[in-house]
C-alpha atoms as an extended CHARMM CRD file, in Angstrom:
* protein
*
       118  EXT
         1         1  UNK       CA            107.2830000000       83.8870000000      115.1570000000  PROA      1               0.0000000000
         2         2  UNK       CA            108.8540000000       80.6660000000      116.2530000000  PROA      2               0.0000000000
         3         3  UNK       CA            108.3060000000       78.1530000000      113.4040000000  PROA      3               0.0000000000
         4         4  UNK       CA            107.9220000000       75.3060000000      115.9030000000  PROA      4               0.0000000000
         5         5  UNK       CA            104.8150000000       77.0450000000      117.2470000000  PROA      5               0.0000000000
         6         6  UNK       CA            103.0820000000       77.3410000000      113.8820000000  PROA      6               0.0000000000
         7         7  UNK       CA            100.1980000000       74.8760000000      113.8620000000  PROA      7               0.0000000000
         8         8  UNK       CA            100.3530000000       72.3270000000      111.0750000000  PROA      8               0.0000000000
         9         9  UNK       CA             96.6230000000       71.5720000000      111.1800000000  PROA      9               0.0000000000
        10        10  UNK       CA             94.1580000000       74.4400000000      111.1380000000  PROA      10              0.0000000000
        11        11  UNK       CA             90.4690000000       74.7300000000      110.5780000000  PROA      11              0.0000000000
        12        12  UNK       CA             89.7390000000       75.6020000000      106.9000000000  PROA      12              0.0000000000
        13        13  UNK       CA             87.7930000000       78.7070000000      107.9790000000  PROA      13              0.0000000000
        14        14  UNK       CA             90.8970000000       80.0160000000      109.7560000000  PROA      14              0.0000000000
        15        15  UNK       CA             92.9540000000       79.6340000000      106.5800000000  PROA      15              0.0000000000
        16        16  UNK       CA             90.2690000000       81.5830000000      104.7200000000  PROA      16              0.0000000000
        17        17  UNK       CA             90.4500000000       84.4340000000      107.2620000000  PROA      17              0.0000000000
        18        18  UNK       CA             94.2270000000       84.6160000000      107.0180000000  PROA      18              0.0000000000
        19        19  UNK       CA             94.1140000000       84.6570000000      103.2350000000  PROA      19              0.0000000000
        20        20  UNK       CA             91.3350000000       87.2580000000      103.2190000000  PROA      20              0.0000000000
        21        21  UNK       CA             93.3790000000       89.6330000000      105.3880000000  PROA      21              0.0000000000
        22        22  UNK       CA             96.4500000000       89.0170000000      103.2250000000  PROA      22              0.0000000000
        23        23  UNK       CA             94.4550000000       89.7620000000      100.0820000000  PROA      23              0.0000000000
        24        24  UNK       CA             93.1430000000       92.9740000000      101.6420000000  PROA      24              0.0000000000
        25        25  UNK       CA             96.7370000000       93.9570000000      102.3850000000  PROA      25              0.0000000000
        26        26  UNK       CA             97.7550000000       93.1180000000       98.8080000000  PROA      26              0.0000000000
        27        27  UNK       CA             94.9060000000       95.2880000000       97.4890000000  PROA      27              0.0000000000
        28        28  UNK       CA             95.9120000000       98.1570000000       99.7810000000  PROA      28              0.0000000000
        29        29  UNK       CA             99.5230000000       97.8140000000       98.6020000000  PROA      29              0.0000000000
        30        30  UNK       CA             98.2830000000       98.0660000000       95.0040000000  PROA      30              0.0000000000
        31        31  UNK       CA             96.8290000000      101.4540000000       95.9520000000  PROA      31              0.0000000000
        32        32  UNK       CA            100.4090000000      102.3920000000       96.9400000000  PROA      32              0.0000000000
        33        33  UNK       CA            101.6010000000      101.1960000000       93.4800000000  PROA      33              0.0000000000
        34        34  UNK       CA            103.2580000000       98.1280000000       94.9850000000  PROA      34              0.0000000000
        35        35  UNK       CA            102.6340000000       94.7440000000       93.3850000000  PROA      35              0.0000000000
        36        36  UNK       CA            102.5150000000       91.7670000000       95.7410000000  PROA      36              0.0000000000
        37        37  UNK       CA            101.6140000000       88.0750000000       95.7050000000  PROA      37              0.0000000000
        38        38  UNK       CA             99.6210000000       86.1300000000       98.3070000000  PROA      38              0.0000000000
        39        39  UNK       CA            100.3810000000       82.5480000000       99.3430000000  PROA      39              0.0000000000
        40        40  UNK       CA             98.7380000000       80.5920000000      102.1450000000  PROA      40              0.0000000000
        41        41  UNK       CA             98.8030000000       77.3410000000      104.0350000000  PROA      41              0.0000000000
        42        42  UNK       CA             99.8020000000       75.7770000000      107.3410000000  PROA      42              0.0000000000
        43        43  UNK       CA             97.9210000000       78.3810000000      109.3530000000  PROA      43              0.0000000000
        44        44  UNK       CA             99.5490000000       81.4440000000      107.7740000000  PROA      44              0.0000000000
        45        45  UNK       CA             99.1870000000       83.6490000000      104.7320000000  PROA      45              0.0000000000
        46        46  UNK       CA            102.2230000000       85.3520000000      103.2090000000  PROA      46              0.0000000000
        47        47  UNK       CA            102.3570000000       88.5100000000      101.1450000000  PROA      47              0.0000000000
        48        48  UNK       CA            105.5100000000       88.6370000000       99.0080000000  PROA      48              0.0000000000
        49        49  UNK       CA            106.2870000000       92.3000000000       98.4880000000  PROA      49              0.0000000000
        50        50  UNK       CA            109.9390000000       92.7910000000       97.5460000000  PROA      50              0.0000000000
        51        51  UNK       CA            113.3200000000       91.0600000000       97.8430000000  PROA      51              0.0000000000
        52        52  UNK       CA            113.7520000000       90.6400000000      101.5990000000  PROA      52              0.0000000000
        53        53  UNK       CA            110.2160000000       91.8170000000      102.4180000000  PROA      53              0.0000000000
        54        54  UNK       CA            107.5750000000       89.2210000000      103.2140000000  PROA      54              0.0000000000
        55        55  UNK       CA            104.5500000000       90.0210000000      105.3630000000  PROA      55              0.0000000000
        56        56  UNK       CA            103.0510000000       87.1690000000      107.3850000000  PROA      56              0.0000000000
        57        57  UNK       CA             99.4270000000       87.0710000000      108.5530000000  PROA      57              0.0000000000
        58        58  UNK       CA             97.8970000000       84.7360000000      111.1090000000  PROA      58              0.0000000000
        59        59  UNK       CA             94.4070000000       86.2400000000      110.7980000000  PROA      59              0.0000000000
        60        60  UNK       CA             94.9560000000       88.5900000000      113.7320000000  PROA      60              0.0000000000
        61        61  UNK       CA             98.0510000000       90.5650000000      112.7750000000  PROA      61              0.0000000000
        62        62  UNK       CA            100.5410000000       91.2430000000      110.0290000000  PROA      62              0.0000000000
        63        63  UNK       CA            104.2530000000       91.1680000000      110.8030000000  PROA      63              0.0000000000
        64        64  UNK       CA            107.4090000000       91.7180000000      108.8030000000  PROA      64              0.0000000000
        65        65  UNK       CA            111.1380000000       91.9890000000      109.3100000000  PROA      65              0.0000000000
        66        66  UNK       CA            112.5770000000       95.4920000000      109.6170000000  PROA      66              0.0000000000
        67        67  UNK       CA            116.2130000000       94.8330000000      110.3470000000  PROA      67              0.0000000000
        68        68  UNK       CA            118.8460000000       93.0130000000      112.3360000000  PROA      68              0.0000000000
        69        69  UNK       CA            119.8710000000       93.4240000000      115.9760000000  PROA      69              0.0000000000
        70        70  UNK       CA            123.6190000000       92.7370000000      115.9840000000  PROA      70              0.0000000000
        71        71  UNK       CA            123.8190000000       92.8040000000      119.7700000000  PROA      71              0.0000000000
        72        72  UNK       CA            121.2790000000       90.0070000000      120.2140000000  PROA      72              0.0000000000
        73        73  UNK       CA            122.0380000000       88.4190000000      116.8270000000  PROA      73              0.0000000000
        74        74  UNK       CA            118.4250000000       88.2170000000      115.7140000000  PROA      74              0.0000000000
        75        75  UNK       CA            115.9780000000       89.7530000000      113.2960000000  PROA      75              0.0000000000
        76        76  UNK       CA            113.7940000000       92.6810000000      114.3470000000  PROA      76              0.0000000000
        77        77  UNK       CA            110.1030000000       92.5010000000      113.4430000000  PROA      77              0.0000000000
        78        78  UNK       CA            107.1780000000       94.9000000000      113.6480000000  PROA      78              0.0000000000
        79        79  UNK       CA            103.4930000000       94.0520000000      113.5860000000  PROA      79              0.0000000000
        80        80  UNK       CA            100.1840000000       95.7000000000      112.7850000000  PROA      80              0.0000000000
        81        81  UNK       CA             96.5800000000       94.5740000000      113.4480000000  PROA      81              0.0000000000
        82        82  UNK       CA             95.1050000000       92.6490000000      110.5050000000  PROA      82              0.0000000000
        83        83  UNK       CA             91.8590000000       94.6130000000      110.8130000000  PROA      83              0.0000000000
        84        84  UNK       CA             93.7390000000       97.6870000000      109.4940000000  PROA      84              0.0000000000
        85        85  UNK       CA             95.1250000000       96.5710000000      106.1170000000  PROA      85              0.0000000000
        86        86  UNK       CA             95.2790000000      100.1060000000      104.6790000000  PROA      86              0.0000000000
        87        87  UNK       CA             97.3840000000      101.4430000000      107.5430000000  PROA      87              0.0000000000
        88        88  UNK       CA             99.5350000000       98.3100000000      107.5100000000  PROA      88              0.0000000000
        89        89  UNK       CA            100.0610000000       98.7580000000      103.7600000000  PROA      89              0.0000000000
        90        90  UNK       CA            101.2850000000      102.3060000000      104.3360000000  PROA      90              0.0000000000
        91        91  UNK       CA            103.8610000000      101.0360000000      106.8490000000  PROA      91              0.0000000000
        92        92  UNK       CA            104.9100000000       98.2230000000      104.5230000000  PROA      92              0.0000000000
        93        93  UNK       CA            105.2080000000      100.7710000000      101.6840000000  PROA      93              0.0000000000
        94        94  UNK       CA            107.6630000000      102.8030000000      103.7850000000  PROA      94              0.0000000000
        95        95  UNK       CA            109.7260000000       99.6610000000      104.4430000000  PROA      95              0.0000000000
        96        96  UNK       CA            109.6170000000       98.7230000000      100.7610000000  PROA      96              0.0000000000
        97        97  UNK       CA            110.7970000000      102.2040000000       99.7390000000  PROA      97              0.0000000000
        98        98  UNK       CA            113.6540000000      101.9370000000      102.2250000000  PROA      98              0.0000000000
        99        99  UNK       CA            114.7140000000       98.5420000000      100.8490000000  PROA      99              0.0000000000
       100       100  UNK       CA            114.5010000000       99.7530000000       97.2520000000  PROA      100             0.0000000000
       101       101  UNK       CA            116.5940000000      102.8120000000       98.0390000000  PROA      101             0.0000000000
       102       102  UNK       CA            119.3030000000      100.8230000000       99.8170000000  PROA      102             0.0000000000
       103       103  UNK       CA            119.6070000000       97.6890000000       97.6760000000  PROA      103             0.0000000000
       104       104  UNK       CA            122.0490000000       97.5520000000       94.7990000000  PROA      104             0.0000000000
       105       105  UNK       CA            121.5820000000       95.6740000000       91.5420000000  PROA      105             0.0000000000
       106       106  UNK       CA            124.0650000000       93.0490000000       92.7640000000  PROA      106             0.0000000000
       107       107  UNK       CA            121.9550000000       92.5780000000       95.9260000000  PROA      107             0.0000000000
       108       108  UNK       CA            118.9020000000       91.9200000000       93.7850000000  PROA      108             0.0000000000
       109       109  UNK       CA            120.5940000000       89.5730000000       91.3160000000  PROA      109             0.0000000000
       110       110  UNK       CA            122.3750000000       87.5760000000       94.0360000000  PROA      110             0.0000000000
       111       111  UNK       CA            119.0540000000       87.1700000000       95.8980000000  PROA      111             0.0000000000
       112       112  UNK       CA            117.5000000000       85.8040000000       92.7100000000  PROA      112             0.0000000000
       113       113  UNK       CA            119.9950000000       82.9360000000       92.6650000000  PROA      113             0.0000000000
       114       114  UNK       CA            122.0250000000       81.4250000000       89.8330000000  PROA      114             0.0000000000
       115       115  UNK       CA            121.0510000000       82.7160000000       86.4280000000  PROA      115             0.0000000000
       116       116  UNK       CA            119.3890000000       85.8540000000       87.7950000000  PROA      116             0.0000000000
       117       117  UNK       CA            115.9350000000       84.3320000000       88.2300000000  PROA      117             0.0000000000
       118       118  UNK       CA            114.1520000000       82.8420000000       91.1590000000  PROA      118             0.0000000000
């Protein structure tokens, strides 16, 4: 999503819907044995899943980064309808497993910043 298109003022009920969907995704991820945190504001809710894996929710869909397109020099994203948090969680779980399998300890500690914590 283009950050310049994210609304800075939203109706409070819309923020509640986004957070609700994000919390449903977090709960579905817990069923997959994946811990996640939910944060919201500025018209979006975020589900922090793993290093390099954040799921955004605008109340209508979830989306997350799945890779990099070197030809076009941009990130590749996928999305899933927010009304299907269990199915979205399964897809996110596959992405999380892929990241865990392919990240080294140095990748994780360098992502945490100086001192090894974030």
